[in-house]
C-alpha positions as CSV (number, residue, x, y, z in Angstrom):
1,X,0.0,0.0,0.0
2,X,2.8,2.4,1.0
3,X,4.6,1.6,-2.3
4,X,1.5,2.4,-4.2
5,X,1.0,5.7,-2.4
6,X,4.6,6.6,-3.0
7,X,4.3,5.8,-6.7
8,X,1.1,7.9,-7.0
9,X,2.8,10.8,-5.1
10,X,5.8,10.7,-7.4
11,X,3.5,10.6,-10.5
12,X,1.5,13.6,-9.2
13,X,4.7,15.5,-8.5
14,X,6.1,14.7,-12.0
15,X,2.8,15.8,-13.6
16,X,2.8,19.1,-11.7
17,X,6.4,19.6,-12.7
18,X,5.6,19.3,-16.4
19,X,2.6,21.7,-16.3
20,X,4.7,24.8,-16.5
21,X,6.6,23.3,-19.5
22,X,3.3,22.5,-21.3
23,X,2.0,26.0,-20.5
24,X,5.2,27.5,-21.9
25,X,4.9,25.5,-25.1
26,X,1.3,26.6,-25.6
27,X,2.2,30.2,-24.8
28,X,5.0,30.3,-27.3
29,X,4.3,32.9,-30.0
30,X,3.5,31.7,-33.5
31,X,6.1,33.2,-35.8
32,X,4.9,34.6,-39.1
33,X,7.8,35.1,-41.5
34,X,7.4,37.8,-44.2
35,X,10.0,38.2,-47.0
36,X,9.6,42.0,-47.4
37,X,10.3,45.0,-45.3
38,X,7.9,46.4,-42.6
39,X,5.4,48.9,-43.9
40,X,4.8,47.4,-47.4
41,X,1.7,45.6,-48.6
42,X,2.9,42.1,-47.6
43,X,3.6,43.3,-44.1
44,X,0.3,45.1,-43.7
45,X,-1.6,42.0,-44.9
46,X,0.3,39.7,-42.5
47,X,-0.3,42.0,-39.5
48,X,-4.0,42.5,-40.3
49,X,-4.7,38.8,-40.7
50,X,-2.4,37.8,-37.8
51,X,-4.5,39.8,-35.3
52,X,-7.7,37.9,-36.3
53,X,-6.0,34.5,-36.5
54,X,-4.5,35.0,-33.1
55,X,-7.9,35.4,-31.6
56,X,-9.2,32.2,-33.1
57,X,-6.1,30.2,-32.2
58,X,-5.8,31.7,-28.8
59,X,-2.1,32.5,-29.5
60,X,0.1,35.5,-30.0
61,X,1.3,35.8,-33.6
62,X,4.6,37.7,-34.1
63,X,5.5,39.0,-37.6
64,X,9.2,38.5,-38.4
65,X,10.3,40.5,-41.5
66,X,13.3,39.0,-43.4
67,X,13.5,41.0,-46.6
68,X,15.9,40.6,-49.5
69,X,16.9,38.2,-52.4
70,X,13.4,38.0,-53.9
71,X,12.0,36.4,-50.7
72,X,14.7,33.7,-50.8
73,X,16.2,34.7,-47.5
74,X,12.8,34.3,-45.7
75,X,11.9,31.2,-47.7
76,X,15.2,29.4,-46.8
77,X,14.7,30.3,-43.1
78,X,11.1,29.0,-43.1
79,X,11.8,25.9,-45.2
80,X,14.7,24.8,-42.9
81,X,12.8,25.5,-39.6
82,X,12.0,22.4,-37.5
83,X,9.8,24.3,-35.1
84,X,6.7,22.7,-36.6
85,X,3.5,24.2,-35.4
86,X,5.2,27.4,-34.4
87,X,6.2,29.0,-37.7
88,X,4.4,29.9,-40.9
89,X,5.5,32.0,-43.9
90,X,3.9,34.3,-46.5
91,X,4.8,32.6,-49.7
92,X,4.0,34.8,-52.7
93,X,4.2,35.2,-56.4
94,X,8.0,35.3,-56.2
95,X,8.5,32.4,-53.9
96,X,6.2,29.9,-55.5
97,X,5.8,31.0,-59.1
98,X,8.8,32.7,-60.5
99,X,11.9,32.1,-58.4
100,X,12.3,28.5,-59.6
101,X,12.8,30.0,-63.1
102,X,14.7,33.1,-62.2
103,X,17.4,31.3,-60.2
104,X,19.5,28.4,-61.4
105,X,19.8,27.1,-57.9
106,X,17.7,27.6,-54.8
107,X,18.4,26.4,-51.3
108,X,14.7,25.3,-51.0
109,X,12.1,23.7,-53.2
110,X,9.0,25.7,-53.8
111,X,7.0,22.6,-54.4
112,X,8.5,20.1,-51.8
113,X,9.6,22.2,-48.8
114,X,6.3,23.8,-48.0
115,X,2.7,22.8,-47.2
116,X,0.1,25.2,-48.3
117,X,-2.3,26.5,-45.7
118,X,-4.4,28.7,-47.9
119,X,-4.4,31.8,-50.1
120,X,-4.3,35.2,-48.4
121,X,-5.1,37.8,-51.0
122,X,-4.6,39.1,-54.5
123,X,-3.2,42.6,-55.0
124,X,-4.1,44.6,-58.0
125,X,-1.2,46.6,-59.4
126,X,-1.3,50.3,-60.2
127,X,1.0,52.1,-62.7
128,X,2.0,55.2,-60.7
129,X,4.3,58.1,-61.7
130,X,6.5,60.4,-59.7
131,X,5.1,63.9,-58.9
132,X,7.7,65.4,-61.2
133,X,6.5,63.3,-64.2
134,X,3.8,65.5,-65.7
135,X,1.5,63.0,-67.4
136,X,-2.1,62.0,-66.7
137,X,-2.8,59.0,-68.8
138,X,-1.1,56.2,-70.8
139,X,-0.9,58.1,-74.1
140,X,0.8,61.1,-72.4
141,X,3.1,58.7,-70.6
142,X,4.2,57.0,-73.8
143,X,4.9,60.3,-75.5
144,X,7.0,61.4,-72.5
145,X,8.8,58.1,-72.1
146,X,9.9,58.0,-75.7
147,X,11.7,61.3,-75.2
148,X,13.8,59.9,-72.3
149,X,17.1,59.0,-73.9
150,X,18.4,56.9,-70.9
151,X,15.0,55.2,-70.5
152,X,12.4,55.3,-67.8
153,X,13.3,53.9,-64.4
154,X,10.7,51.8,-62.6
155,X,10.8,50.7,-59.0
156,X,9.9,47.3,-57.6
157,X,9.8,45.5,-54.2
158,X,12.8,43.5,-55.4
159,X,14.2,41.4,-58.2
160,X,11.7,38.7,-59.0
161,X,8.8,40.4,-57.3
162,X,5.5,40.8,-59.1
163,X,6.3,44.5,-59.5
164,X,9.5,43.5,-61.4
165,X,7.9,40.9,-63.6
166,X,4.9,43.1,-64.3
167,X,7.4,45.8,-65.4
168,X,9.1,43.4,-67.7
169,X,5.7,42.4,-69.2
170,X,4.8,46.0,-69.7
171,X,8.2,46.6,-71.4
172,X,7.5,43.7,-73.7
173,X,3.9,44.8,-74.5
174,X,4.8,48.5,-75.0
175,X,8.2,48.5,-76.6
176,X,9.3,51.2,-74.2
177,X,12.8,51.3,-72.7
178,X,12.1,50.6,-69.0
179,X,15.0,50.3,-66.5
180,X,14.5,48.2,-63.4
181,X,15.4,49.6,-60.0
182,X,14.9,46.9,-57.3
183,X,14.4,47.7,-53.6
184,X,14.1,45.6,-50.4
185,X,10.3,45.8,-50.2
186,X,7.5,47.9,-51.6
187,X,7.7,50.6,-48.9
188,X,11.2,51.9,-49.8
189,X,10.3,51.6,-53.5
190,X,7.2,53.8,-53.0
191,X,9.2,56.4,-51.0
192,X,11.7,56.9,-53.9
193,X,8.9,57.1,-56.5
194,X,7.2,59.8,-54.4
195,X,10.6,61.5,-54.0
196,X,11.2,61.5,-57.7
197,X,14.4,59.4,-57.5
198,X,12.6,56.8,-59.7
199,X,10.2,57.7,-62.5
200,X,7.4,55.1,-62.1
201,X,6.3,51.9,-60.4
202,X,3.9,49.1,-61.0
203,X,3.1,48.6,-57.4
204,X,0.4,46.9,-55.4
205,X,-2.6,48.8,-54.1
206,X,-1.8,47.9,-50.5
207,X,1.4,49.9,-50.8
208,X,0.4,52.9,-52.9
209,X,-3.4,53.5,-52.7
210,X,-3.2,55.8,-49.7
211,X,-0.6,58.0,-51.6
212,X,-2.8,58.0,-54.7
213,X,-5.9,59.1,-52.8
214,X,-3.8,61.8,-50.9
215,X,-2.4,63.1,-54.2
216,X,1.2,62.3,-53.4
217,X,1.4,59.9,-56.4
218,X,-0.5,59.9,-59.6
219,X,-2.0,56.6,-60.9
220,X,-2.4,56.4,-64.7
221,X,-3.6,52.8,-65.1
222,X,-4.7,49.6,-63.4
223,X,-3.2,46.3,-64.5
224,X,-6.4,44.4,-63.8
225,X,-9.2,43.6,-66.3
226,X,-11.6,45.9,-64.5
227,X,-11.4,49.3,-62.7
228,X,-11.0,49.2,-58.9
229,X,-14.0,50.0,-56.7
230,X,-11.7,52.1,-54.5
231,X,-10.3,54.1,-57.4
232,X,-13.1,54.2,-60.0
233,X,-11.7,57.1,-61.9
234,X,-8.4,55.3,-62.7
235,X,-8.9,53.5,-66.1
236,X,-7.3,50.1,-66.7
237,X,-4.3,49.9,-69.0
238,X,-6.3,47.7,-71.3
239,X,-8.9,50.5,-71.7
240,X,-6.0,52.7,-72.8
241,X,-4.7,50.4,-75.5
242,X,-2.3,48.1,-73.7
243,X,-3.5,44.8,-75.1
244,X,-3.2,41.5,-73.3
245,X,-1.7,43.0,-70.2
246,X,-2.9,41.7,-66.8
247,X,-0.8,41.3,-63.7
248,X,-1.4,40.8,-60.0
249,X,0.6,40.3,-56.9
250,X,-0.7,37.5,-54.7
251,X,0.1,35.7,-51.5
252,X,-0.6,32.5,-49.7
253,X,0.3,31.1,-46.3
254,X,2.5,28.1,-46.0
255,X,4.3,26.1,-43.3
256,X,7.4,23.9,-43.4
257,X,6.7,20.5,-45.1
258,X,7.2,18.6,-41.9
259,X,4.2,20.2,-40.2
260,X,1.4,17.8,-39.3
261,X,-1.8,17.8,-41.3
262,X,-3.8,18.5,-38.1
263,X,-1.8,21.7,-37.6
264,X,-2.4,22.7,-41.2
265,X,-6.1,22.1,-40.9
266,X,-6.3,24.2,-37.7
267,X,-4.3,27.0,-39.3
268,X,-6.5,26.9,-42.4
269,X,-9.7,27.2,-40.3
270,X,-8.3,30.2,-38.5
271,X,-7.1,31.8,-41.7
272,X,-10.5,31.4,-43.5
273,X,-12.3,32.8,-40.4
274,X,-9.9,35.8,-40.4
275,X,-10.3,36.5,-44.2
276,X,-14.1,36.3,-43.8
277,X,-14.2,38.5,-40.7
278,X,-15.7,42.0,-41.0
279,X,-12.5,43.6,-39.7
280,X,-10.2,42.0,-42.3
281,X,-12.7,42.6,-45.2
282,X,-13.0,46.3,-44.3
283,X,-9.2,46.7,-44.1
284,X,-8.6,44.9,-47.3
285,X,-11.3,47.0,-49.0
286,X,-9.5,50.2,-48.1
287,X,-6.3,48.7,-49.6
288,X,-8.0,47.5,-52.8
289,X,-7.2,43.9,-52.0
290,X,-9.2,40.8,-52.8
291,X,-9.3,38.2,-50.0
292,X,-9.0,34.6,-51.2
293,X,-10.3,32.2,-48.5
294,X,-10.0,28.6,-49.6
295,X,-8.4,25.2,-49.0
296,X,-4.8,24.2,-49.1
297,X,-5.6,22.2,-52.3
298,X,-6.9,25.3,-54.0
299,X,-3.8,27.2,-53.2
300,X,-1.6,24.5,-54.5
301,X,-3.5,24.5,-57.8
302,X,-3.3,28.3,-58.1
303,X,0.4,28.2,-57.6
304,X,0.9,25.6,-60.3
305,X,-1.1,27.7,-62.8
306,X,1.0,30.8,-62.0
307,X,4.3,28.9,-62.3
308,X,3.3,27.8,-65.8
309,X,2.2,31.3,-66.9
310,X,5.1,33.3,-65.6
311,X,7.7,30.6,-66.2
312,X,6.9,30.9,-69.9
313,X,7.4,34.7,-69.8
314,X,10.7,34.4,-67.9
315,X,12.1,31.7,-70.2
316,X,10.9,33.5,-73.4
317,X,12.8,36.7,-72.3
318,X,15.8,34.9,-70.8
319,X,15.4,36.7,-67.5
320,X,17.9,35.4,-64.9
321,X,18.8,36.7,-61.4
322,X,22.0,34.8,-60.9
């Protein structure tokens, strides 16, 4: 009897001793890795959605910005993490669709090293011009651009970003001499366009819409098939004669491939709830973003389609980043 009581006492003590450890594990913040600088569209989306997801999951979500190298720095960090269940990553157009074609060698596999959780959003792109570029529409812009002997500089959130590839597509469609100027994220790119150091940018609405509405930047065209509800007076580039030109930035949420399917399902449920919440919908609307709630399988299918589309453009134009 004494032995049994002693065993039960020891078991109870051991259980009590592990409770703080279990609580600590549950209280550990969930890390959300973003491959762009703070303040840009990617960062805004992550922080907006993280706040709502955190409420559903009952966990604190901390955004960790790791900009540079066309998201490859952040992607490598996330892909190699073994902290399963405690880390997730904003994988976008660059990471999943174009980097496998832009770089001859990557330290991660876009298809094998990540599990999709679900799409986040699609970002319409706006063609914006610096305040010192006195044009109001596409026709005036073309006339002005053709007079620039050294070409027209365009800013992007980084080599391989949707802004960069959209600029290359525009160069191909228009025949204009466009010179790429990459930055470490959309926020610094926008600042230099506003400052006149760079002539133009094809930049996502999340990063530039506030400056367009305030008059600090002039938008002369939308790269989407239809005008934006938030900027109804800005015509599409297609309306203005740029044929077969359509480009978006887009993002999804992924986790390292070793993450359990149960964790993925839980994160997807929280993600969908966040994207369908009134708070996130309202915030996205002010930024001109389209939320894309869906399943991991739908995200995987979308990424495959985008890889096929942009891979063809990259290979046709022999664009390389290494």
